[in-house]
C-alpha positions as CSV (number, residue, x, y, z in Angstrom):
1,M,0.1,0.0,-0.1
2,L,1.1,3.4,-0.9
3,T,1.8,5.8,2.0
4,P,1.6,9.7,2.0
5,I,5.0,11.5,1.5
6,N,5.0,13.1,4.9
7,N,3.9,10.0,6.6
8,T,2.6,11.2,9.7
9,K,-0.1,9.7,11.5
10,T,-2.7,12.1,10.5
11,D,-1.5,11.9,7.1
12,T,-1.8,8.2,7.1
13,K,-5.4,8.4,8.5
14,E,-6.5,10.9,6.0
15,F,-5.0,8.9,3.2
16,K,-6.9,5.6,4.5
17,N,-10.3,7.8,4.9
18,V,-9.8,8.6,1.2
19,I,-9.1,4.9,0.3
20,N,-12.4,4.2,2.3
21,L,-14.4,6.9,0.3
22,M,-13.2,5.4,-2.8
23,K,-14.3,2.0,-2.0
24,D,-17.6,3.1,-1.1
25,N,-18.1,5.0,-4.0
26,V,-17.4,1.7,-6.0
27,D,-19.9,-0.2,-3.8
28,S,-22.6,2.5,-4.7
29,T,-21.9,2.6,-8.0
30,K,-22.0,-1.0,-8.5
31,D,-25.5,-0.9,-6.7
32,I,-26.4,1.8,-9.2
33,I,-25.6,-0.5,-12.2
34,N,-27.6,-3.3,-10.8
35,Q,-30.6,-1.0,-10.4
36,I,-30.3,0.2,-13.9
37,D,-29.8,-3.4,-15.1
38,D,-33.1,-4.6,-13.3
39,F,-34.9,-1.6,-14.7
40,L,-33.9,-2.6,-18.2
41,E,-34.9,-5.8,-17.9
42,T,-38.5,-5.1,-16.4
43,K,-39.5,-2.1,-18.3
44,L,-40.6,-1.4,-21.6
45,L,-39.1,1.9,-22.6
46,P,-38.7,3.9,-25.7
47,K,-35.4,3.6,-27.9
48,S,-34.0,6.9,-26.8
49,V,-34.6,6.0,-23.1
50,L,-33.0,2.6,-23.6
51,D,-30.1,3.9,-25.4
52,L,-29.5,6.6,-22.6
53,L,-29.7,4.2,-19.6
54,I,-27.3,1.6,-21.5
55,T,-24.7,4.8,-22.0
56,Q,-25.0,5.5,-18.6
57,R,-24.6,2.0,-17.1
58,N,-21.7,1.5,-19.3
59,T,-20.0,4.7,-18.1
60,Y,-20.5,3.7,-14.4
61,A,-19.2,0.2,-15.2
62,V,-16.1,1.7,-17.0
63,N,-15.6,4.0,-14.1
64,V,-16.1,1.2,-11.4
65,M,-13.3,-0.9,-13.5
66,N,-10.9,2.0,-13.5
67,S,-11.2,2.6,-9.8
68,L,-10.7,-0.9,-8.9
69,K,-7.6,-1.1,-11.1
70,M,-6.0,2.2,-9.4
71,M,-6.9,1.0,-6.0
72,K,-5.2,-2.1,-6.6
73,R,-2.0,-0.2,-7.1
74,I,-2.6,1.9,-3.7
């Protein structure tokens, strides 16, 4: 795990807080993706709305993948 440059206890605690927030964000984003998937599977929607939801879902998925990739390096 990376550590802050100054490496004081306060800096380390703040760094860990940021990592925890990032993990929480990933978890929340995964929940949103699942909700969009459920919505897409159960509702009849116009093509324009479908396209919008699919694009948003895919954007969230890419963000999750990038975040997880980055967090593995920390």
